[in-house]
N, C-alpha and C positions, 0 to 999 in steps of 0.2 A: 554886500556892494555900497550902499550906503553908507559905511561906514569909511570904508576907501575915500570914496569922492567928497565925504564931510573931511578927511583928514589932509586927501588932495589937494581941495579948494584954500584950507588955510596955508600950505606946505607952498602954495604959487605963489602968494601975497609976503613969501618971505626970501629975502636973496640970500641969508646965509643958509637956507635949509635945503635938502635934496633928498628926494626921496627914491629907495633903490626899493624893488618888490621883490623878495626873498618867497618861491615857492618849493616847497620840498613835503616828501613823506612824511606823516605823522610818525612812525614810529622811526626814530634814528636819525632821520633828514635835516635837523637844523643845524648840529654840529660842521656837519661837509656844507652849508648853504651858505655857512658863515665864513668859512676858512675860505669857501674858495672868493666871495667876496673879500676878504681879509688880502685874500693874493692879488687881487688888482687892485689895492691899498685902498680901498674902500675899509673905514673902521668907523663903524656906528656907532652914536653915544647914546640911540634910543631905537628904541620896538614899538611898532603899532598893530598888532594882532586881528586882523580881520576876519579870524577864525579860530575862536576858544578853546575848538577840541572836546568843549564838555559832552561826556555822556552819560546815559543812564546805565547803572550798573548790571 
């Protein structure tokens, strides 16, 4: 959560940046979440990951 709060704090100081939260299932959910944003007319230029999805083999 600290990553999210830090990123949001910086973005709130900028008038030309908008934060859109994407939540999706780890297995294959990103594409559908991105398509949903684009369908709303939102075309991200950067992504900030609050969860790296790293795990031990």
